[in-house]
C-alpha positions, -999 to +999 in steps of 0.1 A: +003+000-002+013+035-007+012+060+019+017+093+001+032+121+018+033+101+053+064+083+036+085+117+036+077+124+072+089+083+082+120+085+064+129+116+079+123+107+117+141+069+111+167+084+094+179+105+124+169+079+148+188+056+129+220+076+127+216+084+165+217+051+174+245+041+150+264+063+170+256+055+203+254+018+199+279+006+171+274-007+137+254-035+147+226-011+154+224-004+118+208-038+108+193-051+139+173-025+157+137-017+147+143+019+133+168+005+108+145-023+097+118+006+091+141+029+075+152+000+049+113-006+045+108+030+038+134+035+013+125+005-004+089+016-011+099+049-020+123+033-045+095+015-061+073+048-061+100+063-082+106+032-102+072+029-116+072+065-126+106+062-143+091+032-161+060+052-169+083+079-187+099+052-206+068+038-221+057+077-230+088+083-249+068+082-279+042+105-267+044+141-275+055+160-238+029+189-231+054+201-202+089+201-197+097+168-177+132+162-169+129+124-163+117+119-199+147+142-212+175+120-192+156+087-206+156+099-239+195+107-235+198+072-219+185+056-251+209+076-275+238+074-253+237+042-238+269+041-225+267+071-205+234+067-184+216+039-176+183+037-159+193+031-123+212+062-125+180+080-137+166+064-110+188+073-086+190+107-095+149+112-096+153+098-061+178+125-051+156+154-066+126+144-046+141+141-015+159+173-019+133+192-033+102+182-016+106+182+022+130+212+021+104+234+001+072+224+023+096+233+054+108+267+036+073+280+027+057+269+061+081+289+076+075+320+050+039+318+059+046+318+096+064+352+092+039+366+070+013+357+098+036+375+125+037+408+100+005+421+085+023+450+069+052+426+049+020+407+041+002+430+023+033+443+008+040+407-007+002+403-018+003+435-038+036+423-055+019+389-062-013+401-079+007+404-114+019+367-111+008+346-140+013+306-133+017+297-169+042+321-174+077+303-168+102+322-153+137+311-145+150+323-106+167+355-124+135+363-140+114+359-109+139+382-089+135+407-114+098+407-115+091+402-081+121+414-057+103+419-025+086+381-023+123+373-032+140+390-007+114+373+017+124+337+002+161+345+007+156+355+042+132+327+051+162+304+038+185+322+061+169+324+093+152+292+089+179+269+066+162+236+061+195+221+052+211+234+085+239+213+081+261+193+059+291+171+061+323+167+040+350+145+037+387+161+033+400+149+001+435+163+011+454+174+040+444+211+053+449+238+079+423+257+091+420+289+111+443+319+116+482+324+119+480+326+155+460+296+161+459+269+129+444+234+135+457+203+111+431+179+097+442+151+079+429+140+044+397+118+051+383+139+081+349+140+080+337+177+086+306+187+099+291+225+085+271+243+108+248+265+082+227+278+108+254+290+127+270+306+098+233+323+087+234+335+126+266+352+126+262+386+144+296+391+130+283+388+093+242+399+099+228+427+120+204+416+141+210+379+131+182+365+148+153+385+134+135+375+101+138+408+081+134+406+042+146+444+040+179+435+049+187+420+011+175+456-001+194+476+026+225+456+037+255+452+010+251+415+004+277+412-025+303+422+002+297+395+024+316+364+019+299+336-003+304+313+026+280+333+049+251+323+030+247+284+023+210+275+018+221+251-013+257+244+002+283+259-027+308+249-050+306+219-074+290+195-049+261+221-041+221+206-039+212+193-071+176+202-064+180+238-056+165+252-088+134+225-087+130+233-048+133+273-056+108+270-087+084+252-067+087+281-039+083+306-064+049+294-080+035+280-048+041+313-028+029+338-057-001+314-062-010+314-024-007+353-020-028+359-048-057+336-044-055+328-007-061+352+025-051+336+054-043+343+094-036+320+124-062+305+144-070+325+177-058+298+198-020+294+182+006+311+198+024+326+169+051+349+186+075+319+185+081+289+166+093+253+178+119+240+153+124+206+149+158+195+138+154+162+117+161+153+082+159+191+075+151+217+098+112+223+097+085+241+118+068+217+143+028+221+140+024+254+125-017+260+121-031+281+091-067+293+080-068+297+043-098+318+031-102+320-009-095+356-015-130+381-016-150+351+001-158+341+033-154+303+029-128+290+056-105+260+054-075+249+074 
């Protein structure tokens, strides 16, 4: 049985418990614990879903595509260049796109609308800019930033203040020295390094009022003069996030559509002055409630 969106939460929760247990109890935990068995089962189910999707696109190769489809394009490339890409690789990449562009986008948008609910002035400014948005007009990230500069600032500030990928690991491929001339630390090749993205995004030496969500900082501060490593929502370099364009395209379209089509507010019983964050597979808000009303009507949904 396919469990739909619940599989994402199951994988996220079991993933963290799995690796926490591995550290605490050793490698045997990876194979014998109930958490490990649940995680393997969830990943097997997810892979079956992706395999079914890839196979459907493979069968549809001869049909004209009405919309751009990256999986279909990869499959077509595999047919004409069989020595370079195989179906297993396409399935692996599709899984990466789904994991990188699903829960991260959901967490970012939840945080964004939480902040809109806290500041009605910012919300109204964003809604005013969204009125000209046409979801049927394709726009890349550069066009979106130019056409909707304030909402683009809101999205960037949300990624800074609530980075879904709040930490990443990298293994050194050569010996390195870190630190200043007075206090250098030697790290040998093969060392696994944890990069604290959340810490970099809240460094008071880099960001003014770092623990405040303020989209205007992207208009007022000289962002270009900051180190490129002070803002890493999708990592950086040759191994940055493969799903970043997908994630941002989703965030752009969904945020603009919701701003244009809905009015929303928090229920009176919701304590919205502070938000609890769940640091699982991604950094995400915990139990944010939102009431939606179709713009210009009094019909409520939540």
